[in-house]
C-alpha positions as CSV (number, residue, x, y, z in Angstrom):
1,M,-60.0,-70.7,41.0
2,A,-57.6,-71.3,43.9
3,K,-55.9,-68.1,45.5
4,S,-52.2,-67.9,45.2
5,K,-50.1,-69.1,48.1
6,V,-48.0,-66.4,49.7
7,Y,-45.8,-67.6,52.9
8,F,-44.5,-64.8,55.0
9,T,-42.7,-64.8,58.3
10,K,-41.7,-61.7,60.2
11,D,-38.4,-63.4,61.0
12,T,-36.0,-61.3,59.0
13,G,-32.8,-63.5,59.6
14,S,-31.1,-65.0,57.0
15,K,-32.1,-68.9,58.0
16,S,-35.8,-67.8,57.6
17,L,-35.0,-67.4,53.9
18,V,-34.6,-71.2,53.6
19,R,-37.2,-71.8,55.8
20,L,-39.7,-70.0,53.4
21,Y,-38.3,-71.7,50.6
22,E,-38.4,-75.2,52.2
23,K,-42.0,-74.6,53.5
24,L,-42.9,-73.6,49.8
25,G,-42.1,-76.9,48.6
26,K,-41.3,-76.1,45.0
27,D,-37.8,-77.2,44.1
28,L,-35.8,-75.5,42.0
29,K,-33.7,-77.7,39.4
30,G,-30.7,-77.7,37.4
31,N,-28.4,-74.4,36.5
32,V,-30.0,-72.1,38.9
33,A,-30.5,-68.1,38.6
34,V,-30.3,-65.9,41.2
35,K,-31.8,-62.3,40.1
36,L,-31.0,-59.9,42.8
37,H,-30.2,-55.9,43.2
38,S,-26.4,-55.8,43.5
39,G,-26.6,-52.3,44.9
40,E,-25.5,-48.9,43.3
41,R,-22.3,-47.5,44.7
42,G,-23.1,-45.7,47.6
43,N,-26.2,-46.8,48.2
44,Q,-26.9,-48.1,52.4
45,N,-30.3,-50.2,51.6
46,Y,-29.5,-53.0,49.5
47,L,-29.9,-56.4,50.6
48,R,-26.3,-57.5,51.9
49,P,-24.5,-60.7,50.8
50,E,-24.7,-62.0,54.1
51,F,-27.8,-62.0,54.2
52,V,-28.9,-64.0,51.3
53,K,-25.7,-66.6,51.1
54,P,-28.0,-69.5,53.2
55,I,-30.4,-69.5,50.4
56,I,-28.2,-69.2,47.5
57,D,-26.2,-72.2,48.9
58,H,-29.2,-74.1,49.3
59,V,-29.9,-73.6,46.1
60,N,-26.7,-74.1,44.6
61,G,-27.6,-70.8,42.6
62,T,-25.4,-68.1,40.4
63,V,-26.1,-64.5,41.1
64,V,-27.3,-63.3,37.8
65,E,-27.0,-59.5,37.3
66,C,-27.7,-56.9,34.0
67,N,-25.8,-53.7,33.2
68,T,-28.1,-50.4,34.0
69,A,-29.2,-47.7,31.4
70,Y,-27.5,-44.7,33.4
71,G,-24.4,-43.7,33.2
72,H,-21.9,-41.5,35.7
73,D,-24.1,-38.1,34.5
74,M,-27.0,-39.6,36.7
75,G,-24.6,-41.3,39.5
76,G,-24.3,-44.8,37.8
77,H,-21.1,-46.8,38.1
78,R,-23.0,-50.1,36.5
79,F,-23.9,-49.3,33.3
80,N,-20.7,-51.5,31.6
81,T,-19.5,-55.2,33.0
82,E,-16.1,-54.1,34.0
83,S,-17.7,-51.2,36.2
84,H,-20.4,-53.4,37.8
85,M,-17.9,-55.9,38.3
86,K,-16.3,-53.3,40.4
87,V,-19.3,-52.3,42.6
88,M,-19.9,-56.3,42.5
89,K,-16.6,-56.8,44.4
90,E,-17.2,-53.7,47.1
91,H,-20.6,-55.2,48.0
92,G,-18.9,-58.8,48.8
93,W,-21.3,-60.6,46.1
94,S,-18.1,-61.8,44.0
95,E,-16.1,-63.1,46.9
96,N,-19.2,-65.2,48.2
97,F,-20.9,-66.3,45.0
98,D,-20.5,-67.4,41.3
99,I,-21.7,-63.8,39.1
100,D,-22.9,-63.4,35.8
101,I,-23.7,-60.3,34.3
102,L,-26.3,-61.4,31.4
103,D,-25.8,-58.9,29.3
104,S,-21.9,-58.9,29.2
105,E,-22.0,-60.3,25.5
106,G,-24.0,-59.7,22.9
107,P,-26.6,-60.0,21.2
108,D,-29.3,-59.6,23.6
109,L,-32.2,-62.6,24.0
110,V,-35.3,-61.1,22.1
111,L,-38.6,-62.8,24.1
112,E,-41.8,-61.7,22.2
113,V,-44.6,-60.3,23.9
114,P,-47.5,-61.9,22.5
115,K,-50.4,-59.8,24.5
116,G,-48.1,-56.8,24.7
117,N,-49.9,-53.2,24.2
118,I,-47.0,-51.3,24.8
119,L,-44.2,-53.7,23.7
120,K,-43.8,-56.3,21.1
121,E,-40.7,-57.7,22.2
122,N,-38.4,-57.4,25.4
123,F,-34.6,-57.7,25.9
124,V,-32.7,-59.5,28.1
125,G,-29.4,-60.5,28.8
126,K,-29.0,-63.5,26.7
127,D,-27.0,-65.2,29.2
128,L,-30.5,-65.9,30.8
129,S,-30.5,-69.0,28.4
130,K,-27.8,-70.6,30.3
131,Y,-30.1,-71.4,33.0
132,N,-32.9,-73.6,33.9
133,S,-34.3,-72.1,37.1
134,L,-34.8,-68.5,38.3
135,L,-34.9,-67.7,41.7
136,V,-36.1,-63.7,41.8
137,L,-34.9,-62.2,45.0
138,S,-36.6,-58.8,45.8
139,H,-35.7,-56.1,48.2
140,F,-38.8,-54.8,48.5
141,K,-38.9,-50.9,48.7
142,G,-39.9,-47.5,47.0
143,H,-38.6,-46.4,43.7
144,P,-38.5,-43.0,42.4
145,M,-40.2,-43.6,38.5
146,G,-42.4,-47.1,39.6
147,G,-43.6,-45.9,42.9
148,Y,-42.6,-49.4,44.5
149,G,-39.7,-52.2,43.5
150,G,-40.5,-55.9,44.0
151,A,-40.4,-59.4,42.1
152,L,-42.4,-57.4,38.7
153,K,-39.7,-54.5,38.6
154,Q,-36.6,-57.5,39.1
155,L,-38.2,-59.2,36.1
156,S,-38.9,-56.5,34.0
157,I,-36.3,-54.1,34.2
158,G,-33.9,-56.6,36.0
159,C,-33.6,-59.0,33.9
160,A,-34.0,-56.2,31.0
161,S,-30.1,-56.3,29.4
162,S,-28.8,-52.4,29.4
163,A,-30.2,-51.7,25.8
164,G,-33.7,-53.5,27.4
165,K,-33.8,-51.1,30.1
166,C,-33.8,-48.6,27.4
167,W,-36.4,-50.2,25.5
168,I,-38.7,-50.1,28.6
169,H,-38.3,-46.8,30.1
170,S,-39.0,-45.6,26.7
171,T,-42.2,-47.1,26.1
172,G,-40.3,-48.9,23.0
173,Q,-39.1,-45.8,21.6
174,S,-35.4,-46.8,22.0
175,T,-32.9,-49.2,22.8
176,D,-30.1,-46.2,22.8
177,I,-29.1,-45.1,26.1
178,K,-27.9,-41.8,24.4
179,D,-31.6,-40.9,23.5
180,A,-33.9,-43.4,25.6
181,W,-33.8,-41.0,28.6
182,E,-35.1,-38.0,26.0
183,K,-38.2,-39.8,24.6
184,E,-41.6,-38.4,25.7
185,I,-43.9,-41.2,27.3
186,D,-46.8,-41.6,29.5
187,H,-45.9,-42.5,33.0
188,D,-48.8,-45.0,32.8
189,E,-47.9,-46.7,29.7
190,F,-44.1,-47.0,31.1
191,L,-45.7,-49.0,34.0
192,E,-47.6,-51.3,31.5
193,A,-44.1,-51.7,29.9
194,M,-42.4,-53.2,33.2
195,A,-45.7,-55.5,33.8
196,E,-45.7,-56.9,29.9
197,A,-41.6,-57.3,30.0
198,A,-41.9,-58.6,33.2
199,E,-44.5,-61.2,32.0
200,T,-41.9,-62.9,29.4
201,V,-39.3,-63.8,32.0
202,H,-41.8,-65.3,33.7
203,D,-43.5,-67.2,31.1
204,Y,-39.9,-68.0,30.1
205,F,-39.1,-70.3,32.9
206,K,-42.6,-71.8,33.2
207,D,-43.0,-73.4,36.3
208,N,-39.6,-73.4,37.6
209,V,-39.5,-69.9,39.1
210,V,-39.6,-69.0,42.9
211,Y,-40.4,-65.5,44.5
212,I,-38.8,-64.2,47.4
213,N,-39.7,-60.3,48.8
214,A,-37.9,-59.0,52.0
215,L,-39.7,-56.1,53.5
216,V,-36.5,-54.6,55.0
217,N,-34.7,-51.5,55.0
218,L,-37.7,-50.0,53.7
219,S,-36.5,-46.9,52.0
220,V,-38.9,-44.9,49.5
221,D,-35.9,-45.1,47.4
222,C,-34.7,-48.0,45.0
223,D,-31.2,-49.6,45.4
224,C,-30.3,-47.8,42.1
225,C,-30.1,-44.8,44.0
226,H,-26.5,-44.0,44.8
227,V,-28.0,-41.3,47.3
228,A,-30.9,-42.8,48.9
229,E,-33.3,-42.1,51.7
230,D,-32.8,-44.0,54.8
231,P,-35.8,-46.3,55.4
232,C,-38.5,-44.8,56.7
233,M,-40.5,-47.7,58.1
234,K,-39.1,-50.8,60.9
235,D,-38.5,-54.0,58.8
236,I,-41.8,-56.1,58.5
237,G,-40.8,-59.9,57.1
238,I,-40.3,-61.7,54.2
239,M,-42.6,-63.7,51.7
240,I,-42.3,-66.5,49.1
241,S,-44.5,-67.3,46.4
242,T,-44.8,-68.8,42.6
243,D,-47.0,-66.0,41.8
244,P,-45.2,-62.6,41.6
245,V,-48.1,-60.6,41.1
246,A,-49.5,-61.7,44.2
247,I,-46.2,-61.5,46.8
248,D,-45.7,-58.2,45.3
249,Q,-49.9,-57.3,46.3
250,A,-49.5,-59.0,49.4
251,C,-46.4,-56.7,50.0
252,I,-48.5,-53.5,49.6
253,D,-51.4,-54.6,51.2
254,M,-48.7,-55.2,54.5
255,V,-47.8,-51.7,53.9
256,Y,-50.9,-50.0,53.4
257,N,-52.0,-51.9,56.4
258,S,-49.2,-51.2,58.9
259,K,-49.7,-48.7,61.7
260,D,-46.0,-47.3,61.4
261,P,-45.5,-44.0,61.6
262,G,-43.5,-44.3,58.4
263,R,-46.2,-45.7,56.5
264,D,-48.0,-42.6,54.8
265,H,-44.5,-41.5,53.9
266,F,-44.1,-44.8,51.7
267,V,-47.3,-44.6,50.8
268,E,-47.1,-41.2,49.2
269,R,-44.2,-42.5,47.4
270,V,-46.3,-45.3,45.6
271,E,-49.4,-43.5,45.2
272,S,-47.6,-40.5,43.6
273,R,-46.5,-42.5,40.9
274,N,-49.3,-45.0,40.2
275,G,-47.3,-47.7,41.4
276,R,-50.1,-50.1,41.8
277,H,-51.0,-50.0,37.9
278,T,-48.4,-52.2,37.1
279,I,-49.5,-55.0,39.5
280,D,-53.2,-54.3,38.2
281,T,-51.5,-54.6,34.8
282,A,-50.0,-57.8,34.9
283,A,-52.9,-59.4,36.7
284,K,-55.0,-58.4,33.7
285,L,-52.6,-60.0,31.3
286,G,-53.1,-63.4,33.2
287,Y,-49.7,-64.7,34.5
288,G,-50.4,-63.9,38.1
289,S,-53.6,-63.1,40.5
290,K,-53.7,-60.3,42.8
291,E,-56.1,-62.9,45.1
292,Y,-54.2,-64.7,47.3
293,E,-54.0,-66.5,50.6
294,L,-51.3,-65.3,53.3
295,I,-49.5,-67.9,55.0
296,D,-47.7,-66.9,58.0
297,I,-45.6,-69.6,59.2
298,D,-44.6,-68.5,62.5
299,E,-48.5,-69.4,63.6
300,E,-47.9,-72.8,62.2
301,N,-45.1,-73.7,64.7
């Protein structure tokens, strides 16, 4: 089997996103959803609208998000559509792009998990069915629960409805925000649930999905944290692929092989949460490969 291609550039300027997309040569057609993280109120590390505007305009995409599964008591301001849209306006999304909160109205779109060990179904925002193609635009960083956040997390937790997020976090025990966080779970099973949910969205779009990971603002905390650590490493670059497993593995490898003084702090976050288990599980499910060919487009010019 041929290795998955992952294209990379050290150039973290906004125009490099379009350069990578054109180099990949995968043309997303029809109604294009652009899944990104809108950033929790108070977070300083999320990708800014001006950074991603060139690529979103290039694919004529609609910015899509889903509501969260944590309320004000956990620092959340995006747990319902009204509050979420206020944050999106504050962060400049709604003034720059068409916005679609995928789970603003029910019922959820239910995707079967045919090979699921932890989950048998995945609940995503029903508006996902409006789109022909998907661009997953991820800020690669650490994460308090998953160890790291990249393409696989965007596919799973990111595309899950509020109820679906509860379902994944509780490893299939509850869709109710009132009790999902009270369920006892095995942490590795949570990581496996993410990998299983991610497969359903990847397969839903079949061939019509592209992944971009930006290794910038490398904090150990996610963009969902209203109080997050500042970045501990210098920006590394940007990657693109059609394989969500390969691109996340390539990002992990680049961080692990870094000589940046903050590297150990970032790696500790990944290792302490067994973050690579999500990648391993996704690879075993077979919708992506940890084996990849890294193509530096800067060296080709």
